[in-house]
C-alpha positions as CSV (number, residue, x, y, z in Angstrom):
1,M,0.0,0.0,0.0
2,K,1.3,3.4,-1.0
3,A,1.9,5.9,1.8
4,K,-0.2,9.1,1.8
5,D,1.6,12.2,0.3
6,P,2.0,14.8,3.1
7,R,1.6,17.5,0.5
8,D,-2.1,16.6,0.1
9,G,-3.0,17.7,3.6
10,R,-4.2,21.0,5.1
11,R,-1.1,21.3,7.2
12,Y,1.2,21.3,4.2
13,K,-1.1,23.8,2.3
14,A,-0.9,26.2,5.3
15,R,2.9,25.7,5.4
16,R,3.1,26.5,1.6
17,L,1.2,29.7,2.1
18,Q,3.5,30.6,5.1
19,V,6.6,30.2,2.8
20,L,5.0,32.2,-0.1
21,N,3.9,35.0,2.2
22,A,7.4,35.2,3.9
23,A,9.0,35.5,0.5
24,G,6.5,38.1,-0.8
25,W,5.4,35.6,-3.4
26,V,8.7,36.1,-5.2
27,C,10.5,33.0,-6.7
28,Y,13.8,32.3,-4.9
29,Y,15.4,31.1,-8.2
30,C,14.4,33.6,-10.8
31,G,12.6,36.5,-9.1
32,G,9.4,35.9,-10.9
33,D,5.9,35.5,-9.4
34,A,6.0,32.4,-7.0
35,D,3.0,30.2,-6.6
36,Q,4.6,27.0,-5.3
37,A,6.9,25.9,-2.5
38,D,10.0,24.0,-3.6
39,H,11.8,21.5,-1.4
40,V,15.5,22.5,-1.2
41,I,16.4,18.8,-0.5
42,P,13.9,16.9,-2.6
43,I,11.5,14.5,-0.8
44,A,12.8,11.7,-3.0
45,S,16.3,12.3,-1.5
46,G,15.0,12.3,2.1
47,G,14.1,16.0,2.5
48,D,11.5,16.8,5.1
49,P,8.3,17.8,3.2
50,M,7.1,20.0,6.1
51,S,10.2,21.7,7.4
52,L,10.4,25.5,6.8
53,D,14.2,25.0,6.5
54,N,13.5,22.8,3.5
55,L,11.0,25.0,1.7
56,V,11.5,28.1,-0.6
57,A,9.0,30.0,-2.7
58,S,9.2,29.0,-6.4
59,C,7.4,29.7,-9.6
60,R,6.0,26.7,-11.4
61,R,8.6,26.9,-14.2
62,C,11.6,26.8,-11.8
63,N,10.0,24.1,-9.6
64,L,9.4,21.9,-12.6
65,R,12.9,22.5,-14.0
66,K,14.5,21.7,-10.7
67,G,12.5,18.5,-10.2
68,K,14.5,16.0,-8.1
69,K,17.8,17.8,-8.5
70,S,19.6,19.2,-5.5
71,Q,19.5,22.9,-5.2
72,G,23.2,23.2,-5.9
73,V,23.0,21.2,-9.1
74,F,20.0,23.2,-10.3
75,L,21.5,26.6,-9.5
76,A,24.7,25.5,-11.4
77,T,22.6,24.9,-14.5
78,T,20.8,28.3,-14.4
79,D,21.8,31.5,-16.0
80,T,20.3,33.7,-13.3
81,P,21.6,33.6,-9.7
82,P,19.0,33.4,-7.0
83,V,17.2,36.5,-5.8
84,F,17.3,37.1,-2.1
85,S,14.1,39.1,-1.5
86,D,15.3,40.8,1.7
87,L,18.1,42.5,-0.4
88,L,16.3,43.2,-3.7
89,S,12.8,43.5,-4.8
90,P,12.6,42.3,-8.4
91,K,9.1,43.8,-8.8
92,T,10.3,47.3,-8.1
93,A,14.1,46.9,-8.8
94,V,14.8,49.2,-5.8
95,M,17.8,48.4,-3.6
96,T,16.9,48.1,0.1
97,Q,20.5,47.6,1.3
98,Q,23.8,49.1,0.3
99,G,25.8,46.7,-1.8
100,P,29.5,45.8,-1.6
101,C,30.6,48.1,-4.5
102,T,32.5,51.2,-3.6
103,G,31.0,54.4,-4.8
104,Q,27.5,53.1,-4.7
105,P,25.1,55.8,-3.3
106,E,23.7,55.3,0.2
107,Q,20.2,53.8,0.1
108,D,17.5,54.6,2.6
109,V,16.6,51.4,4.4
110,N,13.0,52.1,5.7
């Protein structure tokens, strides 16, 4: 008998929304509009399907392209580095923190 997939339950759906809200509905991989939660360590490789440490917001395209690959393997095959939503908002392209480059103007972090 096949075990029930934990992603079918209410608890997972609530966790998915928690991850998407925390990321501002921005894909971790491409900066596009996220509508799914991706498992950093795939469930097939023993990743915890419910752990917040194992979930990132993802768009459908990136989630399907990553599939069962590890995050490192997937990122090595992409042209775009991951977007960290606490540093850059891809929807507005406004810096929220000063970067490492010298001569960069100070940014107001409000």
